[in-house]
C-alpha positions as CSV (number, residue, x, y, z in Angstrom):
1,M,-25.8,8.8,-21.2
2,R,-24.1,8.0,-18.3
3,V,-23.4,10.5,-15.7
4,A,-21.5,9.7,-12.0
5,L,-23.5,11.6,-9.4
6,R,-20.7,13.1,-7.0
7,F,-20.6,12.7,-3.2
8,T,-17.8,13.2,-0.5
9,Y,-15.2,10.9,-1.3
10,S,-16.9,9.0,-3.8
11,A,-18.8,8.7,-7.2
12,D,-22.4,6.3,-8.7
13,I,-22.4,5.9,-11.8
14,A,-25.8,6.5,-13.1
15,E,-27.6,5.8,-16.9
16,I,-30.3,8.7,-17.7
17,P,-32.2,9.8,-21.1
18,D,-29.4,11.8,-23.0
19,F,-32.3,14.6,-22.7
20,I,-32.3,15.4,-19.2
21,W,-28.8,15.9,-18.5
22,N,-29.7,19.4,-21.4
23,D,-31.0,21.0,-18.0
24,M,-30.1,19.6,-15.5
25,K,-29.1,22.3,-13.9
26,N,-32.8,23.0,-13.5
27,H,-33.4,19.5,-12.2
28,V,-31.2,19.8,-9.4
29,N,-32.8,22.6,-8.4
30,K,-36.4,20.5,-8.6
31,F,-34.4,18.3,-6.7
32,D,-32.9,20.6,-4.2
33,E,-36.4,21.8,-3.6
34,W,-38.1,19.7,-2.9
35,L,-35.3,17.3,-0.7
36,Y,-35.9,20.5,1.7
37,N,-39.5,21.1,1.3
38,E,-40.3,20.5,5.2
39,S,-44.3,19.3,3.5
40,N,-43.0,16.5,1.9
41,D,-43.1,13.3,3.8
42,H,-40.1,11.5,2.0
43,P,-37.6,8.7,3.7
44,Y,-34.5,11.1,3.7
45,W,-35.5,12.8,7.0
46,V,-33.3,12.6,9.6
47,Y,-36.1,12.9,12.8
48,K,-34.9,14.7,16.2
49,K,-37.9,14.1,19.0
50,N,-40.1,13.9,15.9
51,K,-39.4,17.4,14.1
52,K,-37.6,17.4,10.5
53,V,-34.0,18.0,11.9
54,A,-32.4,17.9,8.7
55,V,-31.9,15.0,5.2
56,S,-30.0,12.4,4.8
57,F,-29.6,11.5,1.5
58,D,-27.7,9.3,-1.9
59,A,-27.9,9.0,-5.5
60,D,-30.8,7.0,-5.0
61,A,-32.8,9.8,-3.6
62,F,-31.8,11.9,-6.8
63,I,-32.2,8.3,-10.0
64,N,-35.7,8.0,-7.6
65,W,-36.4,11.8,-7.6
66,L,-36.0,12.3,-11.9
67,N,-38.3,8.4,-12.0
68,E,-41.3,10.2,-10.3
69,F,-41.3,13.4,-11.1
70,V,-39.4,14.2,-14.4
71,L,-38.9,10.9,-16.2
72,T,-43.2,9.7,-16.3
73,D,-43.5,9.2,-19.7
74,C,-40.1,7.3,-20.9
75,D,-37.0,5.6,-20.3
76,K,-36.5,5.7,-16.5
77,A,-33.1,5.9,-15.6
78,F,-31.0,4.3,-12.7
79,I,-28.1,3.0,-11.4
80,V,-24.9,1.4,-13.4
81,E,-22.0,1.3,-10.4
82,R,-22.0,2.0,-7.0
83,D,-18.7,4.3,-4.6
84,K,-16.9,4.8,-7.4
85,T,-13.0,5.9,-6.4
86,D,-11.7,5.9,-10.3
87,Y,-14.1,6.5,-12.9
88,D,-13.3,9.0,-16.2
89,E,-13.6,12.1,-14.5
90,K,-14.4,13.6,-18.2
91,M,-17.9,12.2,-17.6
92,P,-21.0,14.3,-17.1
93,T,-20.7,15.1,-13.3
94,L,-23.0,16.0,-10.6
95,Y,-21.8,17.2,-7.4
96,F,-24.0,16.2,-3.9
């Protein structure tokens, strides 16, 4: 199924397995927990004086997380289109 991953001014359109959408709130919460957990050394940290001070991420971060931690034994999620400002707003949308 296609979903819009909406950021401030545009959205990336992703293809995800249908069953993921049924529990999307839970997946987004787990992604947030993983993303902001300082014990995780992912590439989305912003450092200042060698200290983690913030995160900076885009749709790829969420898609990569889904593929690595949720979609381990099934079809993977992927980005179909990037930086869309004109997409079908009836499409299921996640706001980041």
